N, C-alpha and C positions, 0 to 999 in steps of 0.2 A: 586783605583785598586779593581777589582772584587775579591771576595773571591774564593779560589781554588774550593770549593765544588760547588758553583754556576756556575762558568765558565766551570768547567768540565762537569756539567750536560748539559749545553747548547752545548758544543762541541761534546760530545758523542751522542747528539740527532740526528746529521746529519748522513746520510747513504752514505758510500763510493761507488761510482759508477765506475766500470771499463769501461772506454769509448774506443772505437776504432775509432780514428779520420778519418781514411781513408777506412773504410769498405764500400763495395759497396752494401750491403744488407740493405733493409728497415727493418721495425720493425713489430713484431707480438704482438698482444694484450694478455697480461696476466692479472691476477687479484690479485696482492699482496696487502696486507693491507698497507695503507699509515699511519695508525695511530695506536698508542699503548694505550690501555685503561689504565687509572689511576684511581684507586678506592679511594674514600674518605669516611672514616667511621665516624659515629657519634654514640651516645648512642643508637639511635633507628633506623637509616636508613643507607644504604650504596648506594652511587651514583657513577656513572661511567662517566667520561668525556674523551674526546679524544684530544690528544695533537699531532699536526703535527710534523713530524720529517724530516726536510729538511735543506739543506745548507743555505737557506734563514733566518732561525731562528737564525743563528750564527751572522747575521749582522742586528740587529733590527733598528739601526739608519739609515742605508742606504736603507734597504729593509723593511720598516715598514708594508707594505701591502701584503708581501709575494709573492709567485710565481704566475704566470698567472693561471687563468684569473683574479684573484683579483687584482694582481699587474702587472706592465708592464714587457715585455720581456727585453726591453732595460734598461741597468743599468748605473748609473753615476759611471764610473770607478775611477774617482779621489776620490769621496767620499768613494767608496768601499775600496780603498787602504788605505786611512787615517784611517778608522775604522779597517781594517786588521792590520796595523802596531801597533795600540793601543792595540788590543787584543793579538797580537803576543808578545808584551812586557810582558803582564800579564800572558802569559802561558809559558814563558821560563822555562825549567826544573830546571835551577839553582836557581830559586826563591823558589822552593819547598823543603821540607825536604826529606831525602832519602826514607822514607816510601811512599811518594807520587810522587816520581820523575818519575817512570815508567808510571803512569797514566798521568802525565803532558806531557811526550813525546808523548803518544798516542793522547792526546788532541791537542797538537801543530801540529802533523802530519795531524789530521783531519781538523784543521783550514786551514793548507796550501792547502790541497786537495780541500776544499770548495772554497777557494779563486781562485785557478787555474782554476777550473771548471767554476765558475761564470764569470771570466774575459774573457773567450773564447766564442763567440757566438755559435760556433759549439758545444763545450762540453756542454755549458749551455743548448742548445736546446735538445741534447741527454739526458742530465740528467732530464729535465722536462718531456720528453716523458717516461722515466723510472719510474718517480714518478707516472705517470698516467697509468702505466701498460703495457707499450710497452718495448720490449727488442729486441736485435739484434739476430735474428735466424741464426747464421753463419753456421749451418749445414743444413739448409732448402734451397735446391736448387730451389724450386718453386718460390722464391722471388727474382730471378735475375732482374736486371735492364733491362727494355725494351724500355726506352726513346731513340730511335734511334738518334734523333736530338742532344740530350745532349751528347751522346757518340761520335758522329762525331765532335762536337765542342772540346771536351776534346782530342780526337786524333789529331785534327789539332793543338791544343796548344802544345801537346807533340812533334809534328813534328817540330814546330817553335823552340822549346827548343833544340831538337837534332841537327838541322841544323844551328843554330845561331853560328856566328864566332866572334862576338863582342857584347858588352852590348847594343850598340845602336840599334841593330836589335830586342831587346826585349821590347823596350819602349812602343810600341803600345799594345803588349800583356799584359804587366804589367798594363797599364791604363785600358784596357778593363776588365781584370780580377778583378781589384779592384772595377769597376763598377758592375760587376756580384755579387761579394760578398755583396756589399751594398744593391743591389736589393733583394737579398735573405734575408738579415737581416730585410729589411723593410717589406717584405712579411711575415716573421715569426712573427714580431710584431703584424700585423693585424690578422694573423691566430690564434695565441695564445689568443689574446683579444677576438676573436669570439669563442674560444674553438673548433676549427675545426682541431682536432688532426690528422685525416687521411690525411688531406692536409698538415699538419705540417711535417709529416714524409716524404712525397714526397719532400718538400722543403729542408729538412735536407739532404737528399741524394744529391741534387743539390749542396748544400753548401759544402759538403764533397769534391766533385770533384773540385770546385773552390779553396778551401783551399789547396787541393793537388797541384794544378797548382801553387799557390802562394808559396808553399814550394819548388817546382821545380825552380821557378824563384829566390828564396832566395839563393838557393845552387848552382845555375848555375855558371860554371867557363868555360873560353874559352878552347876549345879542349877536354872538358869532357862532354860527354853526360849525360843527366838527364832523367831517365826513371820513368814516373809517375806510381804510384800505383792505379789501378782502382778497 
């Protein structure tokens, strides 16, 4: 079992990112620091190293090469879950003395947030963009989506959902939407590997729409309309 101090350091190293799964706005480039300098002193010199702080550092067994472009975008979710459950047991607040329980609760919450984010291709992609200096400019009206073809496809999907009277009428839409999501994930893998982040953010916007359609399909009920958020 990992020592509380060691595990706590690893868990608190990740940054919590507040993601908006269905926001329709792309990303604007900022320049936050990805690294925190750590100074090492000796009798004669002081050196500075840079330690990355990401959710990826919490899962060194599953994600040893870190985030893209050094590591892949696609994650082995089975291996990630196994490592998560092992770490989760080690960070349970009841295992710590009262003086450390609050810190353990914070560490456990951070671990849960990291796992949830990395499990979702959409949240993972948004998080990776944030790490590289992109954020969601929700108050910037100049970044509205202008892909007319994409919007028409989403509106057509919305119309199918609203007019469907039975589950069978949604089979074709569900299959096509699953294909669209897989296509987006495949393109994200290639774009992250090539470090083409401006193209990544465009693909993330598309993925948001198809994930939104998937949510509409998931919650569809006969006689109840489903309104997609754009």
